[in-house]
C-alpha positions, -999 to 999 in steps of 0.1 A, spaced: 0 0 0 14 34 -10 20 61 16 -5 83 -3 -33 58 3 -23 54 39 -24 92 43 -60 92 29 -73 61 47 -61 71 82 -81 104 84 -111 87 69 -110 59 94 -104 82 124 -132 106 113 -155 76 109 -147 63 144 -156 97 159 -187 99 137 -198 64 147 -195 72 185 -214 105 181 -242 88 161 -244 58 184 -248 81 215 -275 102 198 -294 71 186 -293 55 221 -303 88 238 -332 93 213 -341 56 212 -340 58 174 -349 23 164 -352 20 127 -383 8 108 -382 -22 85 -389 1 56 -359 23 62 -337 -8 66 -348 -22 32 -344 13 17 -308 15 31 -299 -19 17 -312 -12 -18 -298 24 -23 -264 15 -8 -262 -17 -30 -268 2 -62 -247 32 -51 -217 9 -50 -224 1 -86 -222 38 -95 -259 46 -97 -258 70 -68 -279 69 -36 -289 105 -28 -314 109 -55 -334 76 -50 -333 80 -12 -346 115 -14 -373 104 -39 -385 76 -16 -385 97 15 -405 124 -3 -428 99 -20 -436 81 13 -435 113 34 -413 96 60 -397 128 72 -403 166 67 -387 181 36 -363 203 56 -349 172 74 -343 152 42 -309 166 32 -291 162 65 -309 129 72 -297 112 40 -262 127 43 -257 112 78 -275 80 70 -255 72 38 -221 82 52 -212 48 66 -219 31 33 -198 57 16 -169 50 40 -170 13 32 -171 21 -5 -142 45 -2 -120 19 15 -128 -7 -12 -123 16 -41 -92 33 -28 -75 -1 -22 -86 -14 -56 -82 17 -78 -67 45 -58 -31 38 -67 -39 43 -104 -52 79 -99 -29 110 -99 -23 116 -62 -26 154 -65 -60 150 -82 -72 124 -58 -62 141 -26 -71 176 -38 -106 166 -48 -113 147 -15 -100 176 7 -119 202 -14 -151 183 -11 -146 179 27 -139 216 31 -170 225 12 -190 201 33 -179 216 65 -187 251 53 -220 240 40 -231 221 71 -243 251 91 -257 268 60 -284 242 53 -300 247 88 -303 285 82 -318 283 48 -355 288 42 -375 255 35 -385 265 0 -348 272 -9 -338 238 3 -366 222 -17 -356 241 -48 -319 231 -44 -329 194 -39 -353 196 -69 -325 209 -91 -302 182 -79 -327 155 -86 -333 168 -121 -296 168 -128 -293 133 -115 -322 122 -136 -306 138 -167 -274 118 -159 -294 86 -158 -311 93 -191 -280 104 -209 -262 73 -198 -289 50 -211 -291 70 -244 -253 67 -248 -250 105 -247 -231 106 -214 -194 114 -220 -176 81 -222 -144 95 -209 -109 87 -220 -83 65 -204 -64 93 -185 -52 87 -150 -43 124 -145 -53 158 -158 -33 189 -169 -28 215 -142 -56 238 -152 -81 210 -154 -69 196 -121 -75 230 -104 -110 231 -120 -118 196 -108 -107 204 -73 -128 237 -73 -158 217 -86 -155 192 -57 -155 221 -32 -189 231 -46 -201 194 -46 -192 193 -9 -214 223 -1 -243 208 -21 -240 174 -4 -254 191 27 -285 199 6 -290 163 -4 -274 167 -38 -252 137 -44 -216 141 -57 -215 109 -78 -232 120 -110 -216 155 -112 -182 141 -104 -185 114 -130 -197 138 -157 -170 165 -151 -141 141 -149 -153 122 -180 -156 154 -199 -120 162 -189 -109 128 -204 -105 108 -172 -110 70 -172 -146 68 -157 -136 39 -135 -110 61 -117 -138 85 -107 -150 59 -81 -121 63 -56 -125 101 -59 -163 101 -55 -164 76 -27 -134 91 -9 -148 126 -10 -182 115 1 -168 94 30 -144 121 45 -169 149 39 -198 129 53 -180 117 84 -169 152 94 -199 172 84 -224 146 97 -211 152 133 -223 188 130 -257 178 117 -261 153 145 -253 179 171 -279 202 157 -306 176 161 -321 187 128 -325 152 113 -345 121 115 -324 96 135 -347 67 129 -343 70 92 -306 76 96 -302 43 116 -321 23 90 -299 36 62 -268 31 82 -273 -4 96 -285 -20 63 -261 -1 41 -229 -16 53 -235 -53 44 -252 -41 11 -220 -23 0 -199 -55 7 -224 -76 -13 -223 -53 -43 -186 -49 -42 -176 -85 -39 -203 -106 -55 -196 -114 -91 -230 -107 -106 -244 -92 -138 -271 -67 -134 -290 -47 -161 -278 -13 -149 -294 8 -177 -328 -8 -169 -323 1 -132 -314 36 -142 -347 40 -161 -366 27 -132 -349 51 -108 -354 79 -134 -392 77 -131 -391 80 -93 -365 107 -93 -384 129 -118 -416 125 -98 -398 136 -66 -382 165 -84 -416 177 -97 -431 175 -62 -401 194 -48 -404 221 -74 -441 225 -67 -434 226 -29 -406 252 -34 -428 274 -55 -456 272 -30 -433 279 -1 -418 309 -19 -453 323 -25 -461 318 12 -429 335 23 -435 365 1 -471 367 15 -458 369 51 -462 403 68 -431 424 64 -417 403 35 -440 413 6 -420 443 -3 -387 425 -1 -372 413 -33 -360 377 -32 
């Protein structure tokens, strides 16, 4: 194992240990026992997330469709709930593929996403509900577009590069900083990271250690802040967490053939539905906010 991989895995593991202790204490104190539905959901979305489909969009779609938790709580809930699965993915992909990626690009993107996540963590709790709904709706629409473009063979196939020129490396790192902020709003980093790196000529397979590593370190650090605020649904979090870990191992190590394009089309329908509902809720919330006394004359 290279010293670079050790330097990445050590902080991920340490941050995860702290995160796990904080989460366990909060769950025990709040008696947050998960429902069977959230356990099944956690297993499914983490399984397919490991295959590159992404978990934020379908998880958001199901929570919205089933009304399992208030809209405002969805982004921090799924971020915290899906973090442990991302950690397991990051360890697997870093060990399998990390050594093939340019270390500056790999480390830079992971640290940038983590920094963005820490900055964005307190922002999401201070944002109006309709703004959160609008951001999530945009994120769901982008994810649905990525699913459709992949199935239509219009998604950039990417090249075979393992590194990028300096200018593109800086751009990729800057983009991951933004992705880190958006992760707090329930907008997953898998699809946008895959798209931007593929457009730059990277081998798409080498996006996985970057995506998973960034989601893991960012999630483990920012999630602690979300747990401490209490603005999340711990029962849903525990369901996603407990069932997610074995699901990731199953997807990573079982030699199976799955019709991924078909699964993307199925997810696409649910995601588009949730995006439409979020857009409608955001527009309604914006109108209600403007109608509040003292806000009608204020330009948004």
